[in-house]
C-alpha positions as CSV (number, residue, x, y, z in Angstrom):
1,M,7.5,-4.4,15.1
2,H,7.2,-6.2,11.8
3,T,9.6,-6.0,9.0
4,I,8.1,-4.8,5.7
5,N,9.8,-6.2,2.7
6,Q,9.5,-5.0,-0.9
7,G,8.7,-7.6,-3.5
8,V,7.7,-7.5,-7.1
9,N,4.9,-4.8,-7.2
10,K,4.1,-5.3,-3.6
11,F,5.1,-4.6,0.0
12,Y,4.7,-7.6,2.3
13,I,5.3,-9.0,5.8
14,G,6.5,-12.5,6.2
15,D,9.3,-14.9,5.2
16,S,8.0,-15.4,1.7
17,E,6.7,-13.1,-1.0
18,N,4.6,-15.9,-2.3
19,E,3.0,-16.7,1.1
20,P,2.9,-13.4,3.0
21,L,1.3,-12.7,6.3
22,A,0.2,-9.3,4.9
23,E,0.6,-7.6,1.6
24,M,-0.3,-4.6,-0.4
25,C,0.0,-5.0,-4.2
26,Y,0.2,-2.3,-6.8
27,T,0.8,-1.8,-10.5
28,N,2.4,1.0,-12.3
29,A,0.0,2.7,-14.7
30,G,2.3,4.6,-17.0
31,E,5.0,7.0,-15.7
32,K,2.9,9.0,-13.3
33,I,0.5,6.7,-11.5
34,I,0.6,3.7,-9.1
35,I,-2.6,1.7,-8.7
36,I,-3.1,-0.1,-5.4
37,D,-5.2,-3.1,-6.3
38,H,-5.1,-5.5,-3.4
39,T,-4.5,-5.5,0.4
40,F,-4.4,-8.6,2.6
41,V,-3.7,-8.9,6.3
42,S,-3.8,-12.4,7.9
43,E,-6.0,-13.0,10.9
44,T,-3.0,-13.1,13.2
45,L,-1.9,-9.5,12.3
46,R,-5.4,-7.9,12.1
47,G,-6.1,-5.0,14.4
48,Q,-2.4,-3.8,14.5
49,K,-2.7,-1.1,11.7
50,I,-0.6,-3.3,9.4
51,G,-2.6,-2.2,6.4
52,N,-1.8,1.4,7.2
53,L,1.9,0.6,7.5
54,L,1.9,-1.0,4.1
55,L,0.0,1.9,2.7
56,D,2.6,4.3,4.1
57,R,5.3,2.3,2.3
58,V,3.5,2.6,-1.1
59,V,3.1,6.3,-0.5
60,E,6.8,6.6,0.2
61,L,7.5,4.8,-3.0
62,A,5.2,7.0,-5.0
63,E,6.8,10.2,-3.5
64,L,10.3,8.9,-4.4
65,Q,9.2,8.2,-8.0
66,N,7.1,11.5,-8.2
67,K,3.9,9.5,-8.9
68,K,0.3,9.8,-7.7
69,I,-1.7,6.9,-6.3
70,T,-5.1,5.6,-7.5
71,P,-6.5,3.3,-4.8
72,L,-8.7,0.7,-6.4
73,C,-8.4,-1.6,-3.4
74,P,-11.3,-0.9,-1.0
75,F,-9.1,-0.8,2.1
76,A,-6.5,1.6,0.5
77,K,-9.3,3.9,-0.8
78,A,-11.1,4.1,2.5
79,A,-7.8,4.7,4.4
80,M,-6.8,7.5,2.1
81,L,-10.2,9.2,2.1
82,K,-10.4,8.9,5.9
83,E,-7.3,11.1,6.2
84,P,-7.5,13.6,3.3
85,E,-5.0,16.0,4.8
86,K,-2.4,13.2,4.9
87,Y,-2.9,11.9,1.4
88,A,-4.3,14.8,-0.6
89,A,-1.0,15.6,-2.3
90,I,-0.4,12.0,-3.4
91,L,-3.9,11.0,-4.3
92,H,-4.6,10.9,-8.1
93,K,-7.9,12.6,-8.9
């Protein structure tokens, strides 16, 4: 199991926020919306559903802050649309 760390506007795996093995970056758009704008998973971690684990952490953050998510990142958008029942309540329309 990999440890997911919270950095500045990102969740990441690795020893350094500046050189992560995987990351999902987001920005706050006002008081009600989080925009996911980038996902990266290194070759060594691919195929382990790491992107989904990172997405779950952003979803947890959004729920805690009572915000919705706008996924501009192609990975996050596809993952959220693939499981509409899981993400419908948090997805900003």
